[in-house]
N, C-alpha and C positions, 0 to 999 in steps of 0.2 A: 253455519250450517245455509248460508245462502238470505235466511232472511234482511227485507230493506230495515224495516225496525225492532226497536223490543223494549219494554216497559213494568215499570213493576209496580203492584196496590196493592195494600193490604190488605188481607182475606175478614173481609167485616162485612158484613149485611149490607144488601142493596135497599135500604128501606125505603129511599125517597122512587128510584124504580121499580119496587114491587106496587109500588102504589100507582105509580103509572101504566104498570103492566094490566093490575083490574083493572081501570077505569076504560085501556082498550078492551079488554077483553069487553066486559059489560056493555059496550058502546056496540060490540059484536063484530068487529075489525077483523076481527081471522076467520074470518066467512066460513070455511068447509075440515079448516086445520083446526081438527078436535083437538089434537093433541099438544098444541098451547094450552090448553087451561087441563098437563095433568101436570104432576110434577112442580107444582107449584113454590114452595118453603125451599128444594132446590134448588130453582133457576137466583132466588134471591140471599142463597148462603150454601157457599161454599162449603162449613164445613158439613156440610148435608151430604155431599159429593167425594168429598174425601177428609175421612173425620182425625184432627190435629192440624189442619191449616192453617197456617200461617201466611201467606202470598200469595198472590195471584202473578205469575209471571204472561205475559203477553205479548205477538210479535206477530210483523204485517210482512207478506210475500207476498208483490203487485204479480195483476196480473193482465196489467195494460199490452196490448197487442202490438205491435210494429206495427200492425197494417189493419185495417176490419174491413170485413168483405160482407160479401151475399151468396146463400147456392142455388144454385141452378141466374147467377148475373141477377134472384129477385128477393128469396127466401134470407131474412137473417133468423143470428141467436142470436143469444149473450154473448160478451166477450168473454166472461167466465166460463164460457163451457165449453169456445174454440177445444181448447185439450183434451191430458189425460185428467182422470178422476182428483180435484186439488182433495181429498178428503186420503186418497194414498197416497199424495204426493205429501202435503204437508203435516201427511205423522209419521212419516218416515225420518224427516226433519227430524221435530218433535222427540224421537224415538228417541234420535239419537243424543239430542241437548241432552236429556233426561238420565240417559248411560249418563256422560257425563259428569253431571249432577251428583248423579251415586257414590261415581268413583271417586270424585272429588274430595263428598260431604259425606255420603255413608248412609242418603239418605233418600227416600223411595219419593215418588209421588204421581198427579197424574193426567194425563193429554186428553185432551179436547178440541176437536175440528168439527166442528159444525152438527154432533152429531147424541147430541147428551144436551141436557136442559141444562143451557149457562148462556147466561147473556154476554155476550162475549162483546157485543162493544161494548156496556158499558162499564168491563173492565178494561176496555180496552184508554181507555177514556178515562178512565180513576188511573191509566197512568202515562197520560200524558200522551199517547199517542193522535191527538185526532180531537176532533171532536164531530157529535151527531147532529147533522148537517137538516135542512129543514127538507129532505127527501130520504129522511132515517140515514144514509147510511153515514161510516165513519172516516169525518178528511182530515187527511191530513193536510198540512201546510204545504211542504216539500213534494210528494209524491202525490196528492189526489186521495181519490176515496177506490179504486180500481186497485181491492187490495183482499185477497183469506186473512181470515184472520184466525190464532189458535192459541191455546194456550195450557199454561200445566198451571197446575194446585202440587205445591209443596207444604210441607210443614218447615223450614228455610223462612228464618228471620233475614228481608233484607229490607234495605234503606226504600222506599217504596220512593215514585217520582211525582212529578207535582202534574193537574191537569193543568191543564194550555186556554183553557176557555172558551167561547166560541163568535169565529169570526168571517161567521154568514152576512150578519149586519141585517141592512134592510133589504137584500135581493132576496126576487122572488122566482127565478127563472126554472129553478126547477115544479115549481106547483103550478107554472102559469104554461109550463110545453107538460105538463101530464096530459095525452087525449086524453083518459079516460076519466078523472078527476080522481082518479084513486087520492091526491095528496088533500086530503078535504080542509090542510091547514097546516101553516108550518109544524113540523116535527109529527104532521099525523097519519098513520099510512093506514087507509081503507082498504086491507087486500080483497074485499070482493067488489072493487074493481080495477084491481089489477091486473094489468094484463100479462107480469110472470106469472099472477097463480094462476089464472086460466086456463094458460100450457105450458102451466108445471107441477100446481099441488090441483086441480082441480082433479078431481076420480068420478066427477059425476056424469062425468057424458060428454052431452049439448054447452056450448060455451051459448051466450047469450044475446038472439040475434043481432040488437037491439049494437049491440059493439064493435058489427063489425070491419064498423065505413071508418071504426077510432083505432085499430086490431092495425094498420100501414099489412109491412108487410114479415112483421113477428111471427115467427112458428116456434119459440124457446125463450123463454126471457123475454126481458125489455131495456136498454139501456137510457134509453131515454133523457131521464132526469140525473145520468152519472153526462152525458153528453155536451151534457146546457149548461152543464156546474163550469162557473170560471177557474176553483181551484180543478180542474180539467185537464187543461189546453195547454200548456205544454210541462207534462211530464214525462219523465221518459221512459219508454219503452220495456217490461221483465225481461229477463235472463235464464228463462227456464224452459229450455231444451221441447221439456214436457209436456209443457204449455202452447206450444204453437201446433197448428191443425192436420188434420189426417190428412194428404195428399187430393185424396181423391174427394173430399169436404170441395175442392175448387173446380173441380175435371166434370163436375155430372152436370146434364143440364135440365133445365128447371122442369121438360116431361119426366123426365128422369126423376128427379124428384114427388113428384104427383105420383108414381110406378112404385115408389121403395118398397122390398118385400123385408119381409124379416127374418132371414138371411142377412139379407145387406146390412140393416139393423143394425143387427148383433153385431156384426162384423166393424162396421164401424164405431159404431155411441158404446159399446157395453164396458169400455172404461173409459167414459167418459159423462160427465154431468147430466147428458138427454136421455143417458138410461133412464132417468127417475119419471121419467114421460114415459116410460114406454112403448113400445110400439104402434098400438094403439092412438095414445095420445096424442104421437107426433105426426103421426097420419091423418087422427080427426082433425091438428091444427094447421095442415099443410092444406089439407079442403076447405074450411073455416074462410083462410086468407085468401083463397082463390075465389069463394068465392060460390061451390058447391058445398 
């Protein structure tokens, strides 16, 4: 199907991960993402999502681009948002894999790609696909952290893989590089300080003025904590044509980005992750980092 990595874990309850999630929520680190407070049982118990679950199949699909770029020579968007909506691309492949499983073993299952209460990094870590780093991203030793994660929860009893351990060592480059201090300590992200939160998930309107100088040129998401990670220095680029950027993104000058119309936004971003911010959200971000 083209996935870079695949691993299997037993569909047991994520007890320790559930405790850490509750501590994170109690600290208010989820900021305005109230949906994180819902369906807590489903987040840790795969049987609540698919009765009779025995195994969780986790896959990784790289989005590491052949090259980085800026919009209008200035604005930046997170690399995961360069191309087509990963939910669609990943689900198309996972449903094909699910059909193959059904045709071969006569069982069904359920497919997930970041749109349901699933602790996807925890399952990938249990399946031996990497470890959750100090920047809270899942890191694979050979292909770094620029991955989309997907799962199939199935009633098949498959032989599980083993976790590989943590290889962050004493490195704190991600924590040191975060311009807003969102990585409050190793392995803990305060979303209320994160550029990605304020440019994507923030639905309240304005961005705090005190953050302006720390935003740099990011208008959708942020890759800084991944860019400085040593595990991302020599990783291969993805080979998925759908993850390449629309050529119009590379040719519009800065002044046109600041005058982007709703029609242009819809034409360029309707099938990309940027659509989550909406036209009003993206224009707010553009004006904010421009000093308006």
